[in-house]
Structures are given as C-alpha cells and as structure tokens.
N, CA, C and O of each residue as an XYZ file, in Angstrom:
668
protein
N     115.807    100.400    -52.689
C     114.624     99.761    -52.133
C     114.547     98.304    -52.579
O     114.107     97.431    -51.831
N     114.977     98.062    -53.794
C     114.958     96.685    -54.292
C     115.877     95.785    -53.479
O     115.566     94.614    -53.260
N     117.016     96.326    -53.027
C     117.917     95.536    -52.181
C     117.253     95.174    -50.859
O     117.390     94.053    -50.370
N     116.537     96.129    -50.289
C     115.824     95.858    -49.047
C     114.791     94.759    -49.259
O     114.738     93.795    -48.495
N     113.978     94.901    -50.286
C     112.930     93.914    -50.557
C     113.524     92.535    -50.832
O     112.997     91.521    -50.374
N     114.624     92.506    -51.584
C     115.263     91.228    -51.920
C     115.855     90.555    -50.687
O     115.978     89.330    -50.648
N     116.221     91.341    -49.683
C     116.822     90.788    -48.479
C     115.836     90.287    -47.451
O     116.241     89.748    -46.422
N     114.561     90.449    -47.702
C     113.551     89.966    -46.761
C     113.335     88.472    -47.020
O     112.969     88.088    -48.131
N     113.556     87.635    -46.019
C     113.440     86.183    -46.232
C     112.013     85.760    -46.587
O     111.043     86.461    -46.298
N     111.920     84.610    -47.210
C     110.622     84.114    -47.647
C     109.636     83.929    -46.499
O     108.432     84.114    -46.678
N     110.140     83.567    -45.323
C     109.217     83.386    -44.195
C     108.557     84.699    -43.789
O     107.560     84.698    -43.067
N     109.111     85.815    -44.252
C     108.537     87.130    -43.953
C     107.950     87.773    -45.206
O     107.907     88.998    -45.325
N     107.500     86.940    -46.132
C     106.914     87.440    -47.379
C     105.769     88.412    -47.121
O     105.619     89.398    -47.841
N     104.969     88.143    -46.109
C     103.864     89.051    -45.790
C     104.390     90.452    -45.494
O     103.792     91.441    -45.917
N     105.499     90.541    -44.775
C     106.081     91.838    -44.464
C     106.581     92.536    -45.728
O     106.415     93.745    -45.890
N     107.192     91.760    -46.618
C     107.668     92.321    -47.893
C     106.505     92.927    -48.669
O     106.593     94.056    -49.153
N     105.431     92.180    -48.783
C     104.260     92.662    -49.513
C     103.588     93.821    -48.789
O     103.135     94.779    -49.415
N     103.527     93.725    -47.467
C     102.913     94.797    -46.689
C     103.716     96.092    -46.804
O     103.130     97.173    -46.873
N     105.039     96.002    -46.824
C     105.847     97.216    -46.953
C     105.507     97.935    -48.256
O     105.311     99.150    -48.272
N     105.441     97.190    -49.323
C     105.112     97.806    -50.608
C     103.721     98.448    -50.564
O     103.508     99.518    -51.136
N     102.790     97.799    -49.892
C     101.418     98.316    -49.829
C     101.307     99.545    -48.933
O     100.664    100.524    -49.313
N     101.924     99.513    -47.747
C     101.751    100.624    -46.814
C     102.455    101.893    -47.273
O     102.129    102.990    -46.818
N     103.410    101.745    -48.165
C     104.094    102.932    -48.692
C     103.296    103.593    -49.818
O     103.751    104.565    -50.422
N     102.110    103.061    -50.094
C     101.244    103.618    -51.147
C      99.819    103.868    -50.651
O      98.888    103.873    -51.457
N      99.629    104.071    -49.374
C      98.285    104.270    -48.830
C      97.736    105.636    -49.237
O      98.422    106.647    -49.090
N      96.519    105.671    -49.741
C      95.954    106.943    -50.208
C      95.629    107.927    -49.089
O      95.431    109.114    -49.350
N      95.572    107.455    -47.856
C      95.231    108.342    -46.735
C      96.376    109.293    -46.368
O      96.162    110.291    -45.680
N      97.577    108.983    -46.825
C      98.759    109.760    -46.462
C      99.364    110.460    -47.672
O      99.333    109.936    -48.786
N      99.913    111.642    -47.442
C     100.693    112.308    -48.484
C     102.036    111.598    -48.597
O     102.392    110.783    -47.745
N     102.772    111.911    -49.650
C     104.105    111.323    -49.811
C     105.000    111.703    -48.626
O     105.747    110.869    -48.115
N     104.922    112.948    -48.202
C     105.730    113.402    -47.064
C     105.336    112.661    -45.790
O     106.208    112.252    -45.023
N     104.051    112.484    -45.555
C     103.606    111.760    -44.367
C     104.069    110.308    -44.411
O     104.524    109.761    -43.407
N     103.948    109.692    -45.583
C     104.350    108.297    -45.743
C     105.828    108.114    -45.439
O     106.202    107.291    -44.603
N     106.656    108.877    -46.117
C     108.097    108.666    -45.996
C     108.658    109.209    -44.689
O     109.659    108.695    -44.189
N     108.037    110.229    -44.133
C     108.448    110.678    -42.808
C     108.133    109.630    -41.758
O     108.920    109.409    -40.838
N     106.986    108.987    -41.892
C     106.625    107.906    -40.970
C     107.589    106.744    -41.120
O     108.032    106.175    -40.123
N     107.921    106.385    -42.353
C     108.870    105.287    -42.579
C     110.236    105.621    -41.980
O     110.861    104.769    -41.348
N     110.703    106.857    -42.176
C     112.004    107.263    -41.659
C     112.013    107.269    -40.130
O     112.917    106.705    -39.513
N     111.013    107.901    -39.522
C     110.948    107.954    -38.060
C     110.827    106.542    -37.470
O     111.455    106.230    -36.458
N     110.025    105.706    -38.102
C     109.850    104.334    -37.628
C     111.138    103.539    -37.736
O     111.467    102.759    -36.842
N     111.867    103.732    -38.823
C     113.129    103.017    -39.020
C     114.121    103.370    -37.914
O     114.805    102.495    -37.382
N     114.195    104.641    -37.577
C     115.098    105.043    -36.496
C     114.633    104.438    -35.172
O     115.449    103.980    -34.372
N     113.338    104.438    -34.949
C     112.780    103.945    -33.685
C     113.027    102.460    -33.464
O     113.164    102.030    -32.319
N     113.086    101.667    -34.526
C     113.246    100.220    -34.341
C     114.695     99.795    -34.146
O     114.966     98.640    -33.819
N     115.629    100.729    -34.348
C     117.040    100.513    -34.004
C     117.693     99.353    -34.747
O     118.510     98.631    -34.175
N     117.345     99.172    -35.995
C     118.017     98.180    -36.834
C     118.851     98.971    -37.845
O     118.287     99.551    -38.774
N     120.173     99.010    -37.689
C     121.002     99.874    -38.546
C     120.835     99.631    -40.049
O     120.803    100.579    -40.834
N     120.732     98.383    -40.440
C     120.597     98.068    -41.868
C     119.261     98.580    -42.413
O     119.216     99.212    -43.469
N     118.191     98.308    -41.698
C     116.870     98.765    -42.112
C     116.808    100.290    -42.113
O     116.253    100.893    -43.031
N     117.374    100.904    -41.089
C     117.395    102.360    -41.014
C     118.137    102.946    -42.209
O     117.672    103.909    -42.818
N     119.274    102.377    -42.541
C     120.052    102.869    -43.691
C     119.239    102.781    -44.983
O     119.187    103.746    -45.746
N     118.617    101.656    -45.231
C     117.805    101.481    -46.442
C     116.668    102.508    -46.506
O     116.493    103.196    -47.512
N     115.905    102.597    -45.422
C     114.719    103.450    -45.454
C     115.063    104.937    -45.445
O     114.372    105.727    -46.089
N     116.109    105.334    -44.734
C     116.494    106.748    -44.760
C     117.011    107.150    -46.134
O     116.733    108.252    -46.608
N     117.754    106.269    -46.767
C     118.259    106.578    -48.112
C     117.096    106.751    -49.092
O     117.104    107.672    -49.908
N     116.115    105.882    -49.012
C     114.945    105.994    -49.889
C     114.110    107.221    -49.529
O     113.578    107.895    -50.411
N     113.999    107.502    -48.253
C     113.201    108.639    -47.806
C     113.753    109.963    -48.340
O     112.990    110.889    -48.613
N     115.061    110.052    -48.488
C     115.673    111.284    -49.000
C     115.102    111.681    -50.357
O     115.030    112.867    -50.678
N     114.699    110.703    -51.148
C     114.150    110.976    -52.478
C     112.696    111.461    -52.421
O     112.167    111.958    -53.415
N     112.062    111.318    -51.274
C     110.641    111.633    -51.157
C     110.336    112.773    -50.182
O     109.213    113.278    -50.155
N     111.311    113.176    -49.396
C     111.105    114.186    -48.367
C     111.934    115.434    -48.647
O     113.022    115.366    -49.219
N     111.402    116.555    -48.236
C     112.205    117.777    -48.237
C     113.269    117.627    -47.150
O     113.105    116.808    -46.246
N     114.348    118.394    -47.218
C     115.340    118.330    -46.136
C     114.718    118.634    -44.766
O     115.088    118.023    -43.763
N     113.771    119.583    -44.730
C     113.089    119.907    -43.479
C     112.249    118.732    -42.988
O     112.182    118.457    -41.790
N     111.615    118.049    -43.929
C     110.806    116.887    -43.565
C     111.657    115.760    -43.009
O     111.281    115.120    -42.027
N     112.806    115.513    -43.636
C     113.691    114.453    -43.152
C     114.222    114.803    -41.763
O     114.270    113.952    -40.875
N     114.617    116.057    -41.586
C     115.086    116.513    -40.276
C     113.992    116.305    -39.224
O     114.262    115.784    -38.143
N     112.777    116.705    -39.535
C     111.672    116.605    -38.588
C     111.336    115.145    -38.278
O     111.028    114.819    -37.132
N     111.391    114.269    -39.272
C     111.122    112.849    -39.021
C     112.172    112.262    -38.081
O     111.842    111.502    -37.171
N     113.424    112.616    -38.303
C     114.495    112.166    -37.407
C     114.295    112.744    -36.013
O     114.487    112.055    -35.012
N     113.908    114.010    -35.957
C     113.679    114.671    -34.667
C     112.524    114.015    -33.917
O     112.592    113.848    -32.700
N     111.465    113.643    -34.634
C     110.331    112.973    -33.994
C     110.776    111.650    -33.368
O     110.388    111.329    -32.245
N     111.589    110.887    -34.097
C     112.085    109.619    -33.560
C     112.955    109.853    -32.331
O     112.858    109.125    -31.343
N     113.799    110.866    -32.397
C     114.705    111.136    -31.284
C     113.950    111.584    -30.037
O     114.150    111.034    -28.954
N     113.093    112.573    -30.190
C     112.418    113.130    -29.016
C     111.432    112.128    -28.415
O     111.278    112.058    -27.196
N     110.767    111.356    -29.273
C     109.823    110.384    -28.733
C     110.559    109.204    -28.107
O     110.021    108.561    -27.205
N     111.769    108.904    -28.559
C     112.565    107.869    -27.898
C     112.792    108.206    -26.433
O     112.795    107.323    -25.574
N     112.981    109.477    -26.159
C     113.152    109.940    -24.786
C     111.793    110.040    -24.071
O     111.603    109.476    -22.993
N     110.871    110.757    -24.685
C     109.578    110.997    -24.037
C     108.824    109.710    -23.748
O     108.190    109.584    -22.700
N     108.887    108.754    -24.665
C     108.156    107.515    -24.458
C     108.626    106.783    -23.209
O     107.820    106.168    -22.510
N     109.918    106.845    -22.923
C     110.419    106.217    -21.700
C     109.906    106.972    -20.475
O     109.398    106.357    -19.537
N     110.033    108.294    -20.476
C     109.615    109.093    -19.315
C     108.118    108.905    -19.027
O     107.732    108.582    -17.904
N     107.297    109.107    -20.033
C     105.851    109.064    -19.791
C     105.337    107.643    -19.572
O     104.379    107.440    -18.827
N     105.963    106.665    -20.213
C     105.562    105.270    -19.976
C     105.917    104.862    -18.546
O     105.149    104.161    -17.888
N     107.073    105.299    -18.073
C     107.469    104.996    -16.696
C     106.437    105.531    -15.708
O     106.026    104.827    -14.786
N     106.026    106.772    -15.905
C     105.036    107.361    -15.009
C     103.766    106.536    -14.951
O     103.191    106.327    -13.883
N     103.341    106.074    -16.107
C     102.131    105.263    -16.170
C     102.351    103.879    -15.555
O     101.559    103.430    -14.727
N     103.430    103.209    -15.963
C     103.662    101.831    -15.531
C     103.972    101.708    -14.045
O     103.696    100.674    -13.438
N     104.538    102.745    -13.459
C     104.887    102.669    -12.043
C     103.637    102.565    -11.172
O     103.673    102.010    -10.074
N     102.530    103.111    -11.683
C     101.316    103.122    -10.876
C     101.355    104.169     -9.775
O     100.415    104.274     -8.986
N     102.417    104.934     -9.713
C     102.583    105.965     -8.691
C     102.163    107.303     -9.286
O     102.846    107.848    -10.153
N     101.049    107.821     -8.822
C     100.502    109.070     -9.374
C     101.435    110.259     -9.191
O     101.335    111.234     -9.935
N     102.340    110.202     -8.218
C     103.262    111.311     -7.994
C     104.141    111.550     -9.225
O     104.447    112.695     -9.557
N     104.540    110.488     -9.889
C     105.360    110.659    -11.100
C     104.575    111.345    -12.204
O     105.124    112.143    -12.964
N     103.307    111.035    -12.288
C     102.447    111.633    -13.314
C     102.326    113.139    -13.112
O     102.175    113.892    -14.075
N     102.392    113.571    -11.863
C     102.249    114.990    -11.542
C     103.567    115.758    -11.619
O     103.568    116.989    -11.632
N     104.680    115.044    -11.671
C     105.985    115.708    -11.710
C     106.264    116.266    -13.107
O     105.911    115.641    -14.108
N     106.893    117.430    -13.175
C     107.304    117.923    -14.489
C     108.417    117.040    -15.038
O     109.239    116.531    -14.276
N     108.447    116.857    -16.339
C     109.473    116.014    -16.954
C     110.862    116.620    -16.767
O     111.832    115.888    -16.567
N     110.968    117.925    -16.828
C     112.250    118.630    -16.757
C     113.238    118.088    -17.777
O     114.434    117.967    -17.509
N     112.718    117.768    -18.939
C     113.519    117.312    -20.077
C     113.295    118.281    -21.232
O     112.161    118.678    -21.500
N     114.347    118.654    -21.902
C     114.245    119.582    -23.020
C     113.499    118.909    -24.169
O     113.812    117.782    -24.554
N     112.505    119.622    -24.712
C     111.673    119.102    -25.804
C     111.382    120.187    -26.832
O     110.317    120.178    -27.449
N     112.288    121.102    -27.022
C     112.069    122.247    -27.902
C     111.760    121.844    -29.342
O     111.025    122.543    -30.039
N     112.312    120.737    -29.781
C     112.132    120.341    -31.180
C     110.669    120.089    -31.519
O     110.290    120.140    -32.690
N     109.853    119.821    -30.527
C     108.426    119.613    -30.783
C     107.811    120.877    -31.378
O     106.862    120.801    -32.158
N     108.350    122.038    -31.010
C     107.844    123.306    -31.550
C     108.707    123.872    -32.676
O     108.259    124.750    -33.413
N     109.931    123.382    -32.816
C     110.874    124.017    -33.751
C     111.358    123.091    -34.854
O     112.415    123.336    -35.436
N     110.625    122.049    -35.152
C     111.075    121.045    -36.126
C     111.083    121.547    -37.564
O     111.795    120.986    -38.397
N     110.320    122.579    -37.880
C     110.344    123.182    -39.207
C     109.531    122.472    -40.269
O     109.650    122.793    -41.452
N     108.719    121.527    -39.881
C     107.897    120.784    -40.833
C     106.419    121.037    -40.527
O     106.083    121.748    -39.579
N     105.557    120.455    -41.330
C     104.121    120.575    -41.099
C     103.771    119.960    -39.741
O     104.171    118.831    -39.459
N     103.031    120.686    -38.899
C     102.695    120.172    -37.564
C     101.905    118.861    -37.587
O     102.114    118.003    -36.728
N     101.017    118.698    -38.539
C     100.257    117.443    -38.625
C     101.191    116.291    -38.962
O     101.090    115.218    -38.367
N     102.095    116.501    -39.904
C     103.043    115.445    -40.267
C     103.874    115.045    -39.058
O     104.056    113.857    -38.790
N     104.378    116.036    -38.328
C     105.201    115.756    -37.146
C     104.412    114.953    -36.111
O     104.944    114.018    -35.513
N     103.166    115.309    -35.904
C     102.334    114.571    -34.945
C     102.115    113.126    -35.403
O     102.124    112.209    -34.582
N     101.920    112.920    -36.703
C     101.784    111.553    -37.215
C     103.044    110.746    -36.943
O     102.971    109.580    -36.554
N     104.190    111.362    -37.146
C     105.447    110.661    -36.909
C     105.628    110.361    -35.434
O     106.144    109.304    -35.073
N     105.209    111.277    -34.582
C     105.289    111.050    -33.135
C     104.366    109.916    -32.696
O     104.755    109.095    -31.866
N     103.170    109.857    -33.231
C     102.250    108.786    -32.835
C     102.768    107.437    -33.334
O     102.616    106.431    -32.640
N     103.371    107.394    -34.517
C     103.926    106.138    -35.044
C     105.071    105.639    -34.164
O     105.120    104.460    -33.811
N     105.982    106.527    -33.815
C     107.107    106.143    -32.958
C     106.608    105.732    -31.574
O     107.119    104.776    -30.991
N     105.631    106.434    -31.056
C     105.072    106.086    -29.747
C     104.407    104.714    -29.776
O     104.463    103.977    -28.792
N     103.784    104.371    -30.891
C     103.200    103.027    -31.022
C     104.301    101.971    -31.004
O     104.165    100.944    -30.340
N     105.381    102.219    -31.724
C     106.510    101.279    -31.724
C     107.062    101.108    -30.322
O     107.342     99.990    -29.889
N     107.217    102.216    -29.613
C     107.808    102.180    -28.279
C     106.827    101.785    -27.186
O     107.214    101.647    -26.026
N     105.569    101.603    -27.541
C     104.583    101.112    -26.587
C     104.217    102.084    -25.485
O     103.956    101.668    -24.356
N     104.193    103.363    -25.791
C     103.814    104.353    -24.783
C     102.365    104.775    -25.014
O     102.083    105.607    -25.876
N     101.474    104.211    -24.259
C     100.061    104.511    -24.408
C      99.727    105.952    -24.120
O      98.862    106.532    -24.776
N     100.398    106.542    -23.150
C     100.124    107.938    -22.817
C     100.481    108.839    -23.996
O      99.720    109.749    -24.324
N     101.636    108.600    -24.643
C     102.043    109.422    -25.788
C     101.170    109.137    -27.016
O     100.825    110.060    -27.755
N     100.814    107.884    -27.236
C      99.921    107.562    -28.346
C      98.621    108.337    -28.178
O      98.149    108.984    -29.113
N      98.046    108.268    -26.986
C      96.783    108.943    -26.717
C      96.904    110.452    -26.886
O      96.028    111.086    -27.475
N      97.981    111.025    -26.373
C      98.183    112.471    -26.445
C      98.331    112.949    -27.892
O      97.684    113.916    -28.294
N      99.176    112.280    -28.672
C      99.404    112.702    -30.060
C      98.195    112.410    -30.943
O      97.913    113.158    -31.879
N      97.486    111.331    -30.649
C      96.266    111.053    -31.406
C      95.228    112.143    -31.149
O      94.530    112.567    -32.071
N      95.124    112.595    -29.908
C      94.171    113.665    -29.572
C      94.530    114.961    -30.296
O      93.641    115.665    -30.773
N      95.806    115.280    -30.383
C      96.235    116.482    -31.110
C      95.869    116.350    -32.583
O      95.364    117.295    -33.188
N      96.121    115.192    -33.152
C      95.792    114.971    -34.567
C      94.295    115.120    -34.810
O      93.887    115.776    -35.768
N      93.481    114.522    -33.960
C      92.033    114.618    -34.130
C      91.565    116.060    -33.981
O      90.665    116.500    -34.696
N      92.176    116.799    -33.051
C      91.828    118.211    -32.867
C      92.190    119.041    -34.103
O      91.579    120.079    -34.361
N      93.168    118.585    -34.849
C      93.577    119.265    -36.078
C      92.795    118.773    -37.299
O      93.093    119.155    -38.431
N      91.793    117.923    -37.058
C      90.931    117.455    -38.131
C      91.396    116.203    -38.844
O      90.855    115.864    -39.896
N      92.367    115.518    -38.309
C      92.878    114.290    -38.929
C      92.008    113.123    -38.479
O      91.749    112.952    -37.288
N      91.565    112.334    -39.428
C      90.687    111.213    -39.121
C      91.424    109.939    -38.754
O      92.634    109.813    -38.943
N      90.662    109.007    -38.227
C      91.231    107.734    -37.788
C      91.907    106.964    -38.907
O      92.915    106.294    -38.677
N      91.364    107.050    -40.122
C      91.976    106.309    -41.237
C      93.397    106.788    -41.529
O      94.279    105.985    -41.834
N      93.609    108.087    -41.435
C      94.948    108.640    -41.667
C      95.900    108.223    -40.552
O      97.041    107.840    -40.811
N      95.432    108.299    -39.322
C      96.254    107.901    -38.182
C      96.590    106.416    -38.282
O      97.735    106.016    -38.068
N      95.597    105.612    -38.604
C      95.828    104.166    -38.743
C      96.818    103.866    -39.865
O      97.620    102.940    -39.750
N      96.769    104.636    -40.940
C      97.706    104.423    -42.049
C      99.145    104.633    -41.593
O     100.036    103.876    -41.977
N      99.374    105.654    -40.780
C     100.724    105.900    -40.264
C     101.163    104.764    -39.338
O     102.311    104.322    -39.388
N     100.250    104.301    -38.499
C     100.605    103.236    -37.570
C     100.820    101.914    -38.323
O     101.602    101.078    -37.873
N     100.151    101.715    -39.443
C     100.419    100.526    -40.265
C     101.881    100.518    -40.727
O     102.552     99.487    -40.690
N     102.350    101.669    -41.154
C     103.763    101.754    -41.565
C     104.659    101.393    -40.391
O     105.597    100.609    -40.535
N     104.368    101.964    -39.233
C     105.173    101.659    -38.043
C     105.160    100.163    -37.731
O     106.192     99.589    -37.384
N     103.996     99.537    -37.854
C     103.883     98.108    -37.558
C     104.734     97.265    -38.506
O     105.419     96.340    -38.071
N     104.692     97.582    -39.794
C     105.459     96.817    -40.769
C     106.956     97.036    -40.575
O     107.742     96.089    -40.612
N     107.341     98.288    -40.369
C     108.772     98.569    -40.148
C     109.245     97.852    -38.888
O     110.345     97.300    -38.875
N     108.444     97.849    -37.840
C     108.808     97.135    -36.622
C     108.983     95.646    -36.900
O     109.949     95.038    -36.439
N     108.066     95.064    -37.641
C     108.185     93.654    -37.993
C     109.441     93.370    -38.802
O     110.117     92.366    -38.579
N     109.749     94.253    -39.739
C     110.940     94.061    -40.577
C     112.238     94.137    -39.783
O     113.225     93.493    -40.139
N     112.238     94.912    -38.721
C     113.463     95.058    -37.927
C     113.958     93.723    -37.378
O     115.154     93.547    -37.143
N     113.061     92.810    -37.182
C     113.449     91.499    -36.669
C     113.925     90.518    -37.719
O     114.452     89.456    -37.389
N     113.743     90.868    -38.981
C     114.107     89.905    -40.036
C     115.124     90.433    -41.043
O     115.653     89.660    -41.842
N     115.403     91.722    -41.020
C     116.366     92.300    -41.984
C     117.745     92.270    -41.355
O     118.716     92.703    -41.976
C-alpha cells in the first residue's frame, strides 16, 4: 500500500489523502471497505492500480469475499452496459426486452448479500449506469442499509476512479 501511496503524484495529493480516509470509514465493515476497493479497482481498468488494491484486499477479505467482489465487478461491467443502453436509447422497447444474459453469480457469489449489493452499486456508479445504481440502492435500502453506508461505498468508488487516471 505504501508503494501505491508513494506513486501518487503531488498534483493528486487530495486523492492520496482521500484514499487513506475512505478506507477507514466507520459506516463500513472491513469486508465492505475492501470488497468495494477491490471491485472498484477492477471496474476502473487500470492494471497497476488493480494489482495494488487486490493485493492489499487479500489481507482484509475472506477468499469468498474477494471472489464475490471480483464477481460484482465482472457482472456489473456487463449489466451496466446493457441496462444503460436501454435507458440512453430512449426506446422503451429495449427496456421491456429480457436481457437474455447469464447473471447467476448475483445469486451464487457466496458472500454476504448486503456486501455484494454495495459492491454492485459502487461499480455501477463508476460505470455511470443510473438504472443499476437505482436498482441496487433500492435493494440495499430494503435490507435496512442507510444512505450513509451507501455513500461510504460510493466514496471509495469515486476515489479509486480518480486514482485510475493518475497511477
């Protein structure tokens, strides 16, 4: 982690400081924090940043948690394109069509369902899919998760996204 922090240029000092802060938010468990960081790192597609954050995440996540965080990034990478397209096209017919895309991992990820939903909402925020953000946020709220917890996960996504451009 020190190598990652040391590699952040001075012009991005705010991101360096924010990364340290968002990885210690009291609203999130350690698993939620590091799963969000891992899923976000994969979503931003910066190999160096992904390598740093996944290596650090291994020390904080169960193997099931790491698998589920990776799965959330993978499945939302696909879903965010499909559902965003339906919305952006403005053609209601696409919205009514079944996706016909395999999404079994959403039910079989093997991790805490709330954690998985947090990781999905973070990745959806990175990918800019309003429909998926809204859907996963609604599931989280239905499970009793408050806005502060959801915002904490999205803060991690925002910082990781910012870092992808400078690391």
